[in-house]
Structure formats: C-alpha cells, structure tokens
N, CA, C, O and CB atoms as a CASP TS submission, in Angstrom:
PFRMAT TS
TARGET T0000
AUTHOR 0000-0000-0000
METHOD Language model
MODEL 1
PARENT N/A
ATOM      1  N   MET     1     167.697  32.135 -17.062  1.00  0.00           N
ATOM      2  CA  MET     1     168.711  32.945 -17.397  1.00  0.00           C
ATOM      3  C   MET     1     168.092  34.451 -17.737  1.00  0.00           C
ATOM      4  O   MET     1     166.952  34.599 -18.176  1.00  0.00           O
ATOM      5  CB  MET     1     169.487  32.270 -18.585  1.00  0.00           C
ATOM      6  N   LYS     2     168.855  35.362 -17.516  1.00  0.00           N
ATOM      7  CA  LYS     2     168.351  36.802 -17.777  1.00  0.00           C
ATOM      8  C   LYS     2     168.556  37.261 -19.310  1.00  0.00           C
ATOM      9  O   LYS     2     167.988  38.244 -19.786  1.00  0.00           O
ATOM     10  CB  LYS     2     169.169  37.852 -16.790  1.00  0.00           C
ATOM     11  N   VAL     3     169.325  36.533 -19.928  1.00  0.00           N
ATOM     12  CA  VAL     3     169.457  36.717 -21.341  1.00  0.00           C
ATOM     13  C   VAL     3     168.577  35.884 -22.231  1.00  0.00           C
ATOM     14  O   VAL     3     168.902  34.737 -22.539  1.00  0.00           O
ATOM     15  CB  VAL     3     170.789  36.479 -21.693  1.00  0.00           C
ATOM     16  N   PRO     4     167.392  36.488 -22.675  1.00  0.00           N
ATOM     17  CA  PRO     4     166.532  35.459 -23.432  1.00  0.00           C
ATOM     18  C   PRO     4     167.050  34.777 -24.497  1.00  0.00           C
ATOM     19  O   PRO     4     166.536  33.681 -24.719  1.00  0.00           O
ATOM     20  CB  PRO     4     165.424  36.005 -23.938  1.00  0.00           C
ATOM     21  N   ALA     5     167.945  35.144 -25.223  1.00  0.00           N
ATOM     22  CA  ALA     5     168.623  34.421 -26.356  1.00  0.00           C
ATOM     23  C   ALA     5     169.475  33.202 -25.823  1.00  0.00           C
ATOM     24  O   ALA     5     169.796  32.282 -26.575  1.00  0.00           O
ATOM     25  CB  ALA     5     169.577  35.442 -27.165  1.00  0.00           C
ATOM     26  N   LEU     6     169.775  33.236 -24.675  1.00  0.00           N
ATOM     27  CA  LEU     6     170.488  32.023 -24.038  1.00  0.00           C
ATOM     28  C   LEU     6     169.673  31.095 -23.239  1.00  0.00           C
ATOM     29  O   LEU     6     170.205  30.172 -22.622  1.00  0.00           O
ATOM     30  CB  LEU     6     171.553  32.470 -23.148  1.00  0.00           C
ATOM     31  N   LYS     7     168.333  31.313 -23.225  1.00  0.00           N
ATOM     32  CA  LYS     7     167.388  30.470 -22.497  1.00  0.00           C
ATOM     33  C   LYS     7     167.437  29.015 -22.919  1.00  0.00           C
ATOM     34  O   LYS     7     167.404  28.162 -22.033  1.00  0.00           O
ATOM     35  CB  LYS     7     166.000  30.989 -22.682  1.00  0.00           C
ATOM     36  N   PRO     8     167.516  28.640 -24.245  1.00  0.00           N
ATOM     37  CA  PRO     8     167.477  27.259 -24.714  1.00  0.00           C
ATOM     38  C   PRO     8     168.703  26.600 -24.409  1.00  0.00           C
ATOM     39  O   PRO     8     168.667  25.372 -24.490  1.00  0.00           O
ATOM     40  CB  PRO     8     167.218  27.158 -26.146  1.00  0.00           C
ATOM     41  N   PHE     9     169.936  27.208 -24.030  1.00  0.00           N
ATOM     42  CA  PHE     9     171.194  26.536 -23.692  1.00  0.00           C
ATOM     43  C   PHE     9     171.275  26.233 -22.167  1.00  0.00           C
ATOM     44  O   PHE     9     170.772  26.928 -21.284  1.00  0.00           O
ATOM     45  CB  PHE     9     172.401  27.419 -24.135  1.00  0.00           C
ATOM     46  N   SER    10     171.980  25.102 -22.001  1.00  0.00           N
ATOM     47  CA  SER    10     172.521  24.589 -20.636  1.00  0.00           C
ATOM     48  C   SER    10     173.973  25.002 -20.538  1.00  0.00           C
ATOM     49  O   SER    10     174.782  24.795 -21.442  1.00  0.00           O
ATOM     50  CB  SER    10     172.402  22.949 -20.478  1.00  0.00           C
ATOM     51  N   LEU    11     174.285  25.649 -19.295  1.00  0.00           N
ATOM     52  CA  LEU    11     175.793  25.775 -18.892  1.00  0.00           C
ATOM     53  C   LEU    11     176.167  24.717 -18.288  1.00  0.00           C
ATOM     54  O   LEU    11     175.614  24.189 -17.323  1.00  0.00           O
ATOM     55  CB  LEU    11     176.155  26.863 -18.033  1.00  0.00           C
ATOM     56  N   VAL    12     177.405  24.277 -19.007  1.00  0.00           N
ATOM     57  CA  VAL    12     178.114  22.908 -18.505  1.00  0.00           C
ATOM     58  C   VAL    12     179.587  23.129 -18.323  1.00  0.00           C
ATOM     59  O   VAL    12     180.160  24.139 -18.734  1.00  0.00           O
ATOM     60  CB  VAL    12     177.930  21.655 -19.585  1.00  0.00           C
ATOM     61  N   GLY    13     180.226  22.058 -17.636  1.00  0.00           N
ATOM     62  CA  GLY    13     181.667  22.131 -17.890  1.00  0.00           C
ATOM     63  C   GLY    13     182.193  22.782 -16.732  1.00  0.00           C
ATOM     64  O   GLY    13     181.510  22.799 -15.707  1.00  0.00           O
ATOM     65  N   GLY    14     183.362  23.340 -16.766  1.00  0.00           N
ATOM     66  CA  GLY    14     183.990  23.761 -15.694  1.00  0.00           C
ATOM     67  C   GLY    14     183.502  25.214 -15.123  1.00  0.00           C
ATOM     68  O   GLY    14     183.703  25.563 -13.960  1.00  0.00           O
ATOM     69  N   THR    15     182.908  25.925 -15.993  1.00  0.00           N
ATOM     70  CA  THR    15     182.337  27.270 -15.732  1.00  0.00           C
ATOM     71  C   THR    15     180.963  27.028 -14.671  1.00  0.00           C
ATOM     72  O   THR    15     180.731  27.731 -13.688  1.00  0.00           O
ATOM     73  CB  THR    15     181.887  28.020 -17.314  1.00  0.00           C
ATOM     74  N   ALA    16     180.219  25.981 -15.084  1.00  0.00           N
ATOM     75  CA  ALA    16     179.089  25.464 -14.290  1.00  0.00           C
ATOM     76  C   ALA    16     179.547  25.058 -12.953  1.00  0.00           C
ATOM     77  O   ALA    16     178.939  25.471 -11.966  1.00  0.00           O
ATOM     78  CB  ALA    16     178.415  24.299 -14.966  1.00  0.00           C
ATOM     79  N   LEU    17     180.538  24.307 -12.841  1.00  0.00           N
ATOM     80  CA  LEU    17     181.008  23.952 -11.591  1.00  0.00           C
ATOM     81  C   LEU    17     181.614  25.045 -10.867  1.00  0.00           C
ATOM     82  O   LEU    17     181.409  25.130  -9.656  1.00  0.00           O
ATOM     83  CB  LEU    17     181.893  22.916 -11.697  1.00  0.00           C
ATOM     84  N   SER    18     182.299  25.849 -11.433  1.00  0.00           N
ATOM     85  CA  SER    18     182.938  27.010 -10.649  1.00  0.00           C
ATOM     86  C   SER    18     181.722  27.867 -10.013  1.00  0.00           C
ATOM     87  O   SER    18     181.771  28.237  -8.840  1.00  0.00           O
ATOM     88  CB  SER    18     183.920  27.998 -11.690  1.00  0.00           C
ATOM     89  N   LEU    19     180.531  28.186 -10.932  1.00  0.00           N
ATOM     90  CA  LEU    19     179.646  29.059 -10.432  1.00  0.00           C
ATOM     91  C   LEU    19     178.904  28.261  -9.196  1.00  0.00           C
ATOM     92  O   LEU    19     178.408  28.865  -8.245  1.00  0.00           O
ATOM     93  CB  LEU    19     178.682  29.565 -11.605  1.00  0.00           C
ATOM     94  N   ARG    20     178.892  26.999  -9.313  1.00  0.00           N
ATOM     95  CA  ARG    20     178.177  26.130  -8.292  1.00  0.00           C
ATOM     96  C   ARG    20     178.911  26.020  -6.962  1.00  0.00           C
ATOM     97  O   ARG    20     178.329  26.129  -5.883  1.00  0.00           O
ATOM     98  CB  ARG    20     177.981  24.703  -8.850  1.00  0.00           C
ATOM     99  N   TYR    21     180.166  25.807  -7.085  1.00  0.00           N
ATOM    100  CA  TYR    21     181.047  25.579  -5.933  1.00  0.00           C
ATOM    101  C   TYR    21     181.975  26.543  -5.695  1.00  0.00           C
ATOM    102  O   TYR    21     182.557  26.539  -4.610  1.00  0.00           O
ATOM    103  CB  TYR    21     181.725  24.428  -6.025  1.00  0.00           C
ATOM    104  N   GLY    22     182.258  27.503  -6.648  1.00  0.00           N
ATOM    105  CA  GLY    22     183.160  28.637  -6.309  1.00  0.00           C
ATOM    106  C   GLY    22     184.555  28.187  -6.117  1.00  0.00           C
ATOM    107  O   GLY    22     185.298  28.906  -5.448  1.00  0.00           O
ATOM    108  N   HIS    23     185.030  27.014  -6.653  1.00  0.00           N
ATOM    109  CA  HIS    23     186.274  26.417  -6.261  1.00  0.00           C
ATOM    110  C   HIS    23     187.408  26.997  -7.116  1.00  0.00           C
ATOM    111  O   HIS    23     188.572  26.860  -6.739  1.00  0.00           O
ATOM    112  CB  HIS    23     186.203  24.885  -6.392  1.00  0.00           C
ATOM    113  N   ARG    24     187.063  27.740  -8.426  1.00  0.00           N
ATOM    114  CA  ARG    24     188.114  28.229  -9.185  1.00  0.00           C
ATOM    115  C   ARG    24     187.398  29.331 -10.129  1.00  0.00           C
ATOM    116  O   ARG    24     186.176  29.462 -10.193  1.00  0.00           O
ATOM    117  CB  ARG    24     188.880  27.016  -9.984  1.00  0.00           C
ATOM    118  N   GLY    25     188.187  29.981 -10.738  1.00  0.00           N
ATOM    119  CA  GLY    25     187.839  30.899 -11.998  1.00  0.00           C
ATOM    120  C   GLY    25     187.730  30.176 -13.216  1.00  0.00           C
ATOM    121  O   GLY    25     188.292  29.105 -13.447  1.00  0.00           O
ATOM    122  N   SER    26     186.954  30.829 -14.018  1.00  0.00           N
ATOM    123  CA  SER    26     186.776  30.197 -15.341  1.00  0.00           C
ATOM    124  C   SER    26     186.752  31.342 -16.321  1.00  0.00           C
ATOM    125  O   SER    26     186.225  32.421 -16.051  1.00  0.00           O
ATOM    126  CB  SER    26     185.444  29.301 -15.436  1.00  0.00           C
ATOM    127  N   ILE    27     187.416  31.037 -17.617  1.00  0.00           N
ATOM    128  CA  ILE    27     187.366  32.162 -18.640  1.00  0.00           C
ATOM    129  C   ILE    27     186.862  31.797 -20.039  1.00  0.00           C
ATOM    130  O   ILE    27     187.129  32.389 -21.085  1.00  0.00           O
ATOM    131  CB  ILE    27     188.745  32.737 -18.806  1.00  0.00           C
ATOM    132  N   ASP    28     186.044  30.662 -19.867  1.00  0.00           N
ATOM    133  CA  ASP    28     185.201  30.309 -21.041  1.00  0.00           C
ATOM    134  C   ASP    28     183.870  29.847 -20.483  1.00  0.00           C
ATOM    135  O   ASP    28     183.586  29.615 -19.308  1.00  0.00           O
ATOM    136  CB  ASP    28     185.873  29.175 -21.963  1.00  0.00           C
ATOM    137  N   LEU    29     182.989  29.744 -21.742  1.00  0.00           N
ATOM    138  CA  LEU    29     181.659  29.167 -21.439  1.00  0.00           C
ATOM    139  C   LEU    29     181.322  27.912 -22.255  1.00  0.00           C
ATOM    140  O   LEU    29     181.544  27.880 -23.466  1.00  0.00           O
ATOM    141  CB  LEU    29     180.589  30.210 -21.685  1.00  0.00           C
ATOM    142  N   ASP    30     180.810  26.926 -21.621  1.00  0.00           N
ATOM    143  CA  ASP    30     180.569  25.818 -22.320  1.00  0.00           C
ATOM    144  C   ASP    30     178.994  25.565 -22.429  1.00  0.00           C
ATOM    145  O   ASP    30     178.398  24.994 -21.515  1.00  0.00           O
ATOM    146  CB  ASP    30     181.318  24.699 -21.677  1.00  0.00           C
ATOM    147  N   LEU    31     178.394  25.977 -23.493  1.00  0.00           N
ATOM    148  CA  LEU    31     176.895  25.753 -23.712  1.00  0.00           C
ATOM    149  C   LEU    31     176.459  24.607 -24.600  1.00  0.00           C
ATOM    150  O   LEU    31     177.078  24.295 -25.618  1.00  0.00           O
ATOM    151  CB  LEU    31     176.309  26.964 -24.301  1.00  0.00           C
ATOM    152  N   PHE    32     175.421  24.023 -24.193  1.00  0.00           N
ATOM    153  CA  PHE    32     174.911  22.913 -24.806  1.00  0.00           C
ATOM    154  C   PHE    32     173.510  23.182 -25.049  1.00  0.00           C
ATOM    155  O   PHE    32     172.803  23.686 -24.176  1.00  0.00           O
ATOM    156  CB  PHE    32     175.126  21.709 -24.035  1.00  0.00           C
ATOM    157  N   TRP    33     173.012  22.825 -26.360  1.00  0.00           N
ATOM    158  CA  TRP    33     171.756  22.788 -26.791  1.00  0.00           C
ATOM    159  C   TRP    33     171.289  21.511 -27.360  1.00  0.00           C
ATOM    160  O   TRP    33     171.987  20.929 -28.191  1.00  0.00           O
ATOM    161  CB  TRP    33     171.604  23.757 -27.654  1.00  0.00           C
ATOM    162  N   HIS    34     169.924  20.935 -26.892  1.00  0.00           N
ATOM    163  CA  HIS    34     169.813  19.759 -27.474  1.00  0.00           C
ATOM    164  C   HIS    34     168.892  19.649 -28.841  1.00  0.00           C
ATOM    165  O   HIS    34     168.284  18.627 -29.157  1.00  0.00           O
ATOM    166  CB  HIS    34     169.348  18.925 -26.442  1.00  0.00           C
ATOM    167  N   GLN    35     168.894  20.658 -29.461  1.00  0.00           N
ATOM    168  CA  GLN    35     168.311  20.808 -30.819  1.00  0.00           C
ATOM    169  C   GLN    35     169.228  21.106 -31.938  1.00  0.00           C
ATOM    170  O   GLN    35     170.411  21.273 -31.642  1.00  0.00           O
ATOM    171  CB  GLN    35     167.345  21.838 -30.804  1.00  0.00           C
ATOM    172  N   LYS    36     168.879  21.199 -33.151  1.00  0.00           N
ATOM    173  CA  LYS    36     169.646  21.360 -34.277  1.00  0.00           C
ATOM    174  C   LYS    36     170.049  22.918 -34.121  1.00  0.00           C
ATOM    175  O   LYS    36     169.211  23.715 -33.699  1.00  0.00           O
ATOM    176  CB  LYS    36     168.826  20.942 -35.661  1.00  0.00           C
ATOM    177  N   PHE    37     171.275  23.308 -34.450  1.00  0.00           N
ATOM    178  CA  PHE    37     171.664  24.656 -34.309  1.00  0.00           C
ATOM    179  C   PHE    37     172.544  24.986 -35.502  1.00  0.00           C
ATOM    180  O   PHE    37     173.545  24.343 -35.819  1.00  0.00           O
ATOM    181  CB  PHE    37     172.375  24.899 -32.967  1.00  0.00           C
ATOM    182  N   ASP    38     172.034  26.132 -36.177  1.00  0.00           N
ATOM    183  CA  ASP    38     172.918  26.901 -37.194  1.00  0.00           C
ATOM    184  C   ASP    38     173.965  27.497 -36.668  1.00  0.00           C
ATOM    185  O   ASP    38     173.732  28.568 -36.107  1.00  0.00           O
ATOM    186  CB  ASP    38     172.265  27.908 -37.896  1.00  0.00           C
ATOM    187  N   HIS    39     175.226  27.058 -36.685  1.00  0.00           N
ATOM    188  CA  HIS    39     176.254  27.843 -35.972  1.00  0.00           C
ATOM    189  C   HIS    39     176.932  28.836 -36.911  1.00  0.00           C
ATOM    190  O   HIS    39     177.724  29.664 -36.461  1.00  0.00           O
ATOM    191  CB  HIS    39     177.314  26.908 -35.345  1.00  0.00           C
ATOM    192  N   SER    40     176.625  28.764 -38.254  1.00  0.00           N
ATOM    193  CA  SER    40     177.201  29.643 -39.361  1.00  0.00           C
ATOM    194  C   SER    40     177.229  31.107 -38.938  1.00  0.00           C
ATOM    195  O   SER    40     178.268  31.761 -39.029  1.00  0.00           O
ATOM    196  CB  SER    40     176.353  29.511 -40.695  1.00  0.00           C
ATOM    197  N   PRO    41     175.936  31.695 -38.412  1.00  0.00           N
ATOM    198  CA  PRO    41     176.178  33.135 -38.095  1.00  0.00           C
ATOM    199  C   PRO    41     177.297  33.511 -37.148  1.00  0.00           C
ATOM    200  O   PRO    41     177.880  34.594 -37.200  1.00  0.00           O
ATOM    201  CB  PRO    41     174.987  33.676 -37.541  1.00  0.00           C
ATOM    202  N   ILE    42     177.595  32.425 -36.166  1.00  0.00           N
ATOM    203  CA  ILE    42     178.538  32.626 -35.140  1.00  0.00           C
ATOM    204  C   ILE    42     179.877  32.543 -35.709  1.00  0.00           C
ATOM    205  O   ILE    42     180.725  33.318 -35.267  1.00  0.00           O
ATOM    206  CB  ILE    42     178.367  31.673 -34.048  1.00  0.00           C
ATOM    207  N   ILE    43     180.227  31.619 -36.732  1.00  0.00           N
ATOM    208  CA  ILE    43     181.467  31.561 -37.264  1.00  0.00           C
ATOM    209  C   ILE    43     181.715  32.870 -38.112  1.00  0.00           C
ATOM    210  O   ILE    43     182.775  33.481 -37.972  1.00  0.00           O
ATOM    211  CB  ILE    43     181.603  30.285 -38.063  1.00  0.00           C
ATOM    212  N   ILE    44     180.780  33.285 -38.957  1.00  0.00           N
ATOM    213  CA  ILE    44     180.982  34.424 -39.669  1.00  0.00           C
ATOM    214  C   ILE    44     181.120  35.529 -38.848  1.00  0.00           C
ATOM    215  O   ILE    44     181.778  36.420 -39.386  1.00  0.00           O
ATOM    216  CB  ILE    44     180.019  34.628 -40.555  1.00  0.00           C
ATOM    217  N   HIS    45     180.689  35.808 -37.615  1.00  0.00           N
ATOM    218  CA  HIS    45     180.743  37.072 -36.714  1.00  0.00           C
ATOM    219  C   HIS    45     182.184  36.946 -35.941  1.00  0.00           C
ATOM    220  O   HIS    45     182.855  37.933 -35.639  1.00  0.00           O
ATOM    221  CB  HIS    45     179.360  37.128 -35.554  1.00  0.00           C
ATOM    222  N   CYS    46     182.584  35.520 -35.649  1.00  0.00           N
ATOM    223  CA  CYS    46     183.995  35.511 -35.246  1.00  0.00           C
ATOM    224  C   CYS    46     185.012  35.670 -36.276  1.00  0.00           C
ATOM    225  O   CYS    46     186.150  35.936 -35.892  1.00  0.00           O
ATOM    226  CB  CYS    46     184.279  34.333 -34.596  1.00  0.00           C
ATOM    227  N   ASN    47     184.815  35.568 -37.358  1.00  0.00           N
ATOM    228  CA  ASN    47     185.813  35.638 -38.551  1.00  0.00           C
ATOM    229  C   ASN    47     186.002  37.137 -39.018  1.00  0.00           C
ATOM    230  O   ASN    47     186.973  37.525 -39.667  1.00  0.00           O
ATOM    231  CB  ASN    47     185.256  34.727 -39.840  1.00  0.00           C
ATOM    232  N   ASN    48     184.957  37.921 -38.608  1.00  0.00           N
ATOM    233  CA  ASN    48     185.077  39.377 -39.047  1.00  0.00           C
ATOM    234  C   ASN    48     185.511  40.243 -38.106  1.00  0.00           C
ATOM    235  O   ASN    48     185.636  41.438 -38.378  1.00  0.00           O
ATOM    236  CB  ASN    48     183.891  39.912 -39.498  1.00  0.00           C
TER
END
C-alpha cells in the first residue's frame, strides 16, 4: 500500500473483489488487522 499507516491492514470484502475483478463499484472499505487494535481514537474522531 502507498499509505504507510494502512500497511498492516488487509483489504477484504466487496471492495477487494471490485478492485480485483472490476465487476461493480464500492462505497466502503473493509479492513482487517490480525493484531489487537485500539479503535477508541477512531470512535472519538468519528463522533466529533
């Protein structure tokens, strides 16, 4: 990935399929990370 902060994540789901096969558009991202992740900064950011 070109965004260093996203390097530990894997893109999955419909967006990954859409990019791979070009069969449809996608409006969201499904990111997975296989380690413990503190999501509270994201929640705080989204609530402000």
